[in-house]
N, C-alpha and C positions, 0 to 999 in steps of 0.2 A: 504494500500500500504506500503510494507516494502522496504525501499531503502537502498542498501548496497554499500560500496566502493568495488572495485575489488581486494580485498586482502583476501586470503582464510581464514586466522585466524579471520577475521571479517565476511566474507560472510557466513561461515558455521554456526556459532551461530545464525546469523540473519535468516538464512533459517530454522533452527530448531524452532526458535520463530514463524516464519511464519506458519510452520506446526502446532504448538501448538495453534495458533490463529484460524486456520481452524478447528481444532478439537473442539475448544471452541464454534464454530458456526459462525465464520465470513467468509465472502467471501474475499479471500486474493489474492493479486498479489505481486510478488517479483520482484523488479527492480534492475538490476545489469548489468555489462558488459556481452556481449553474451557468453563469455567463461564459465560463471557460470550458464548457463541455466539448467544444470543437477541438480543443487541444488534445483531449483524450482520443477523439476519433482520428486525428492526424497521426497520433503515436500508435494507433492500433491496440489500445488498451481499454479496459473497462472504466466507466466513470461513476463516481459516487459524489452526489451533491453534498457539500459540507461547508458551512459558514463558520469561519474562525475569527473574524474581526469585522468591525463596523466599517472600516475603510475599504476602498476598492479603487482600481485603476485598470480599465479594460484596454487602454492604449493611448488615450490622450486624457490626462488627469482632469483638466478643467471641465471637459464635457461628459465625464463619467457621472452617472446619476448618483448623487450622494445627498444625505440629509443636510439641513441648513448648518448644523454645528460643524460637520466635517468640511463643508464648503468654506465656512468661515476660517477654519484652521488652515486650509490650503492657502487662502488669501493672506493670512497672517504670516505663514511660512515664506511665501514668495516676497512679501514686503521685507521680511528679515534678511533675505538673501541680498537685498539692495544695500543693507547696512554693512555687510561684510561677513567673513567666515565665522567669527565667534558668535555674532548675533544670530546667524542661521543655526548654528549648532545649539545655542541656548534655546532658541524657539523649538527645535526638535526635542530637546530635553523636557521642556514644559509639556509638550504634546504627548510624549511617551507616558507621562504619569497618568494621563487620562485614558490611554488606549491599550497599553501593553498587556494588561490583564482584564480586558473587557469580557464580561460574562464567562468567567472560567468554569463555573458550574455547568453552564449550557454546553461548553466545548467538551467537558469531561463526560457528560451524559451522552452527547452525540457520538463521541469517539467510542465510548463503551458499547453503544448499540451497534455501531458499524463493526466493531471487533467481534461481538457475539455472532453477528450475521455472517461475516466473511472469514473470520479466523485467520488473518494474515500471519505468516511466520515472523515477519519483521516489517518495519516501517522505514520510510525515508521522510524526514521532516526538515523544512527550511528552518534554519536557526532563528530567523526572525519570527517564526510562529511560536512565540513563548508560551501561549496558553496550551497549544498542542503538546509541546515538549513537557510541560508540567503535567498534563493529563497522562501522557505515556509513562512518565516517572511514577505517578500515583497508581496507575494500573499495573505496573510491573512488567511492561511490555518491552520487547527488543526494538531498538531503532538505530538508524544511522542518521547522522546530521549532515545536511548540506549547508555549508557556510557561504552564502552569496557574497560577491564583492571581495573586498580586501580580507585576507585571512585573519587579521586582528579584530574583525567583527566578533569573533569568539575569543574573548580575552582569557589568557591563562596565567600570566604573571600577576603577583599581588598588586602591583602598582598600575596595572593596565585596566582601563575602564571603557566599556561600550560608550561611544559618543565622544571619546577623546582621541583624536587622530594620533597614531603611533609615530607618524613622521609628517613633516610639512615640506612642500616645495619651497624653493627659495623666494618665489614671488609673493607668497602668502603667509609667511611665518609670523604669527602674532607676537606681541611683546609679552614679557613675563607677567605683568599684572593681569592682562586679559586671559592668559593661559591659566593663571591661578584661579580666577573666577570660574572659568569653564571646568577646571578640574574639580572644584568644590561642588558644582552643580551636578556633574555626572557621578561623583562619589555619593552624593546624597540620593540620587536615583538608584544607584546600585544597592545601597543599604535599605532603602524603602521597599524596593521590589523583592529583595532577598527576604525581608521580613514577611511580606505578603505571601511569597512562595511557601515559606516555612509554616505560616499559619494555615494556609489552604491545605497543605499536605498533612498537617497534624489533624485537621478536621476530617478529611476525606480518605486518608490512607495512613492511619495511626501506626500500622505495623511496618510501614516502609521507612527507610532512613530519611533524614532531612535532605532536601534537594541541594543544599549548599548555595553558593553565589548564583543568583538568578541568571544573570547574563552569561555566565560561564557554564550553565547547565547544558551539556551536550552528550552525545553518545559515548559510552565506554568502549565501543567497538571500532567505529570508523567515522571519520569526518571527511567529506568530499569537498575539495576546494576547486571551483572552476576558475583556476588561476595558475600561473606558472610557478614552478619551484625555483624562485629567485635565489641566487647564491648567498645573498646577505641576510636572508631570513634565518632566525634562530631555529634550531632543531630541538624540540622538547625531548628530554631524556626518557620520559615516561608518558603514558596516556594512550589514547586510541590511535589507530593507524591513520595517518594523514595522507590522503590521496590527492595529490595536486594534478588535476585532470587537464590543466591548460585552458580548456574552454568547454562549454556545454552547448554548442550551437550545432544545429543540423547542417549538413553539407549545403552550401549555397546553390539555389536553383538558378538556371539561366534567366536573364532578364526577359520579361515579356516584350512583345513587339513595340508597345508604346514607350517603355523605358529604354529599350534598345535604340529607338529612333531619337529619343531625347539625348542620350549620351553621344550618339554620332553627331548630332547638331551642335551640341555644346563643344565637343572636341574640334569641330570645324571652325568655330569662332574663337576658341580660347587656347587650344592646344592641351594644356594641363587641366585637370579636373579635380576639384576639391568638394568633398561632402561636408556639410555643416549640420550637425544634429545634436541636440542637448537632452535627448531622452523624453520620456512621456510627461514628466512633471515640469522640467525646466525649459521646455520649449515656450513656456509662458513668459520667459525673459526675452521678449522680442526686441528690447532695446539692445541687448548684447548680440543677438542674432544679426540685427541690422548693422551694427558696428563691424562685426566680423566680415559679413558679406561685402559691405562697402570697402573695407580695407583690402579684401582679396581682389575685387574688381577694379577699384580706382587706383590702387597702389601697384598693380601689375598690368602688363599688357597681354599676358598669355595664359590667364587663368579664368576658367569658367567654374560655376558653382551650382550645386544642388543643395537647397536648404530645406530641412524638415521643420516646418513651422507650427505643426499642431493646429490648435484653434486660432493662432495668430497669423495664419496664412493670408487672410484678408487684409490684416494690418500691414503685411509686408508685400502685398501684391504689386506695389509700385516699383519694387526692385526687379521684377521679372523682365526679361529681355533676351537678347541673343546669347548672352553669356550667363544668365541666371534662370534657373527653374525653381519656383517656390511651390512646395507641395505640402499638403496637410500631413502626410506620412510617406515614408519611402521604404523600399525593400533593402534595408541596410546591408545585410550580409551579402546579397547579390551585387549591390553597387560597389562594395569594397573591392570586388575583383576588377573594377574598371576605373578606380580613381587613383590619383597620385598622392593624396593626403586627405586627412579628415580633421575637422575641428569638432571636439566633443567635450563633455562636461566631466569626464573622469569617472563615469560609471564603469563598474567591473565588466559588464558585457561589452561595452564599446572598446575598452582597453584590450580585452582578450581577442575580440573579433578583428581589431586592427593588427594585433600581433600575428594572428593566424594568416591574415591576408598580406602581411609584410608592408603595411601602410603606415608611414610616419604620421604623427598627430600634433595638432595644437590642442592643448588641454586647458580648459577653463573651469576649474572646480568651484562649486557653489556650497556644498553641504555634505553631511553624512561621512562616508568613508572616502569620498572623492579626493580629499586632500592627500591621504596616504597613497591612493592609487596614482594620483598625479606625481607624487614623489617617486614612485617606482618607475613610472614612464620616463621621468626626467633622468633618473639614475641609470636606467637600462639603455638610454639613448634612443628610446622609441618615441619620445615626445618632448616638446618645448612647452613650458607652462606659463600661462598669462593669468593675471588677476582679472576676473570678469568685470569687476566694478571699476577697474582702472584702465582697461584696454581702450585704445583709441584707434581710429582709422589708420593713423600713421604708424602704429606699432605692429600692425598685422603683417605687412609684407616682409619685414625683417625677420619676424618670428617664423613665417613660412619658409623663408630662405634657410634659416638655421635648421629647421626640422627636416628639410628635404636635401640638405647639403650632402649627406652620406647615408642614404637609407639602408645601405648594406651593413651598417654598424650593429644592427640587432638581428642580422640574418640567422645567427645561431639560435637565438631565442625563438624566432619564428619556426625554425625546424623543430625545436622541442615541443612547441605548442601544437604543431600539426601532427606530430607523432602520437599525441595523446588524444583527448577528446571523450565523447560520450561512451564509445565502445570500450575504450581503455578503462574508464571509470566503472562501467557496469561489470566488467570481468573481475576487477580487483575488489569491488564492493561485495559481490556475491561471495568471493573467497574469504573476505574479512568477516562477513556475517555468519559464515559457517553453514553447516547442513541445516535443512528445514527442521522446524520443531519449535514449540512454544518454550519460552525461557523466562518465566516469571521469577526464577530464583536469582538471576543476575541483577545487580543493581546498576541500571543504566546511568544513574546520576553520579557515580563515582569514577574517577580516572582508573584506567587499567591498561595493561600492555596490549 
């Protein structure tokens, strides 16, 4: 059973992994909100409707149907990104307190009912599905953790906290006072959620061990990282198997006739082609999208642009022309096979998809783990990092020149990422989880070899 939160950037990689597990010989069910049933069909696996959070994002965050409170939170978050990195992270910390353990009793009972009906041997759960992870712990079930994005999203060291970037790119490193305030906020979140986890487990599973640090609660058996095994990352001496799969994207399909024609037309007018996409949430920052597109077009004579603008496509329609295509959404993995560079927000999927395609990047991180991802892109030579709130039209051409000056410098990393992927992860995950069978006696909340 693969359990996903209802966010497309998480749901799609998990559905690809579900399909790879099926190909590896497992009988697989994919559990997510009803709006994501099509992903199970694409993967060729069973679908189980399961709601695990009040939030949702089916592809473009602003136009996803949400209640008034969630829509207001999204607006507040986007406003905070305009104030800078620490403001955005503090806004996310405030919102986590209201959402991370929403309706844990409902999730526990829903998962208990699904487990009684289907009797999975083991589960795969997104690490950000905190209520599901807590329920699995309380029910004594076996699970593997998928840690989306940067590996430090699953903190292990005592001084590491969810929501506090483990590394910062040079362009966005905050001062010590701002960092101290952020550290205090995320530490408070860690302590509060850990106490809530312990109280919930004591009520609903008094015979089980305490779950420990909430944000660090993961599988005792295996953690899948859709991320490269970068040489500067520390290797824990103990704990579950860490499976660095490189990426969890399906093989890119050929462009359809419409996009193929668009690419040929753009190439004819610009020569080089750059994709600009900030993901499903941050496409709302159309001010930064506009600046980047203008910098690419006005500051160079040989660059054409495809920009994924989400709900802001209308607001950016004036940019469209012989060298610019403005689209609400784009076939990103397919387009990466045809572009010379990409400007993205530092999302884990965009980072690893660029690595797989061998495409250098301009990285403009706004929030979450994007700062740590951006630092890895910077350190690996796969990207040049810009502050999205300080970028100007005049800065973009020079940044593109630096990013594309020697695209071969991360060719070795591209080879490693291509050699792994969903099939690699599925084979090693099934080996790590062992032979079929219920395993209520293992404590999934405790570290183990």
